C-alpha positions, 0 to 999 in steps of 0.5 A, a space after each residue: 478456443 472461444 470457451 477457453 478464452 471465456 473461462 480465462 476471462 472469467 478467472 482473470 476477472 475474479 482475480 482482479 476483483 479479489 485483489 481490489 476487494 482485498 486491498 480496499 478492505 485494508 484501505 478502509 483501515 488505512 484511511 481512518 481519521 488518525 491514519 495510524 493503522 498500517 498494512 503490509 500485504 503480499 498476494 500470490 496468484 497461480 493460474 493453471 491451464 492458461 497459455 496466453 503468451 506473455 501472461 504469467 502463470 504466477 505473480 506476486 504483489 506486495 503492498 504497504 498501506 495499499 500502495 504497491 511496493 514490488 512485483 514478481 512474476 514467472 515471466 520476468 523471474 525477478 522482483 521489481 521495486 515499484 517505488 523509488 525508495 525501494 530501489 535502495 533496498 534492491 541494491 542490498 544483498 538481502 534483496 537477492 534472498 528476498 527474490 529467491 524466496 519468491 522463486 521457491 514459492 513459485 514452485 510450491 504454488 505450482 504443486 499446490 494448485 495441482 493438489 487442489 484440482 485433484 481434490 475437486 476432481 478437476 483434471 483440466 481447465 483454467 483455475 486460480 489459486 491465491 494466497 494473501 498473507 501479511 499483517 497490520 500495525 497501529 503506530 498509536 496503540 502498538 497493536 498488530 494482527 496477522 492474516 493468512 488466507 487461501 482462495 481457489 477459483 474466487 472462493 475461500 479455501 482455507 485460512 488461519 484463525 489468528 485467535 485460536 491459531 489454527 487453520 479453518 476451512 469452509 469446504 470439504 476439499 480443504 479438510 485434508 490440508 486443515 488437519 495436516 497443518 493443524 497437526 504440525 505444532 512446530 510449523 504453527 509456532 513458527 507461523 505465530 512467531 512470524 505474524 506476531 513479530 517478524 512480519 511487523 518488523 518488516 512492516 516497520 522497516 519499510 515504513 522507515 525506508 519510505 519515510 527516509 525517501 520522502 521529498 517534503 514540499 511547501 508551496 504558495 499557490 494563487 489562482 489569480 492576482 486577486 484570489 486567496 493564497 493557498 499554502 500547500 504542504 505535501 510529501 509528509 509522513 506520518 500524517 500529523 502536520 500543522 499549518 499556521 500563519 504568522 502576521 508580522 511575527 505574531 500568530 494569525 488565526 483569522 481569515 484562514 481556512 484549514 483543509 483536511 489531511 489527504 493521502 498522496 499516491 506514494 503513501 505520504 500526505 498533504 494538507 492546505 491552509 487558505 489565507 483570505 486576505 486581499 493582496 494589499 494587506 499581505 503586501 503591506 504586512 509580512 505573512 509567513 506560512 509555517 508548516 510543522 512536522 516531526 521531520 522539521 519545520 518549513 517556513 514560506 514568506 508570502 511575497 509575489 516572487 515566492 508565488 510566481 516562482 512555483 509553477 507554470 499556469 497549467 501546473 498551477 491550475 492542476 494543483 489547485 484543482 486537485 486541492 479543491 476536489 476535496 478528500 473524497 475525490 482525492 481518496 478515490 483517485 488514490 485508490 484508482 492509482 493503486 489499482 492501476 499501478 500494478 529493523 533490518 532483518 532478513 527473510 528468515 526461517 519463519 517466512 520460508 517455512 510458513 509460506 512455502 508449505 505444501 497443501 
């Protein structure tokens, strides 16, 4: 029993490390300076041989730009939206089809892991089979890329070479699968259609859904009555947001420090601008913080009432402290949050055929 628990712990550790590494790989692209690269990833995990009560044999996690948007496992047997904006999708008819697909993959994965165990001459023990597939898309260049990778017990088993569009395996045990899948030209063509078109359309659909559910906010914050005033804009997507100040109706680009764009946990972005003028000056003149974004323009007139109406002292302290942490800390907090949280198309023949293929 102790040996079994030890093995299970090892493989669960492998699973979590792989998940973290996979998401971090695509997070690096997401956090580049332009924030133009978007990713849509699904990771399936099948654990064979474990009998811990309440721990699922099969689980599936989907992320958009590194942010978890849904979850499915063999215990709950239903797809759970993990973002508020996904709940509208959950109320639509195609969500049922989306969920049924997860159930079909569950059955396929149960068979696949048994096949792989036989290839490795394994009849018992705890083993983990994983599949990660999806695509990324650059909203500036329009370029996209698909990916399809299979792993077994923390090691690569087989993956799809997107340039040659054929499967490649680094292990002898994967050769049978590689030959089988590469000889199925019709299947490969369906895969090509999925990764080059349908996957990207799903990615764009979810980006649009996320954008529609955003709550943009602009606040004027101040640490104390004598400290600089911070204009804090958050909840914006995409990331291109401009903050300027007006003084008596004229552009004012002096006495201000513009912060950099930072990611929020929900996939949106925030930005700040600090106005370094004494209270006597902004009480005498009219200062306005102007936040411009493709979704619209928001103006905040700097008054004592506007500042005081924002938050309680504790909330204000937390918000300003978060802003002052800087981009590195914010990005780290964003990544940790993602790890801890575990065109209107339907999932058509491409994804059904390509993802539920037997090894």
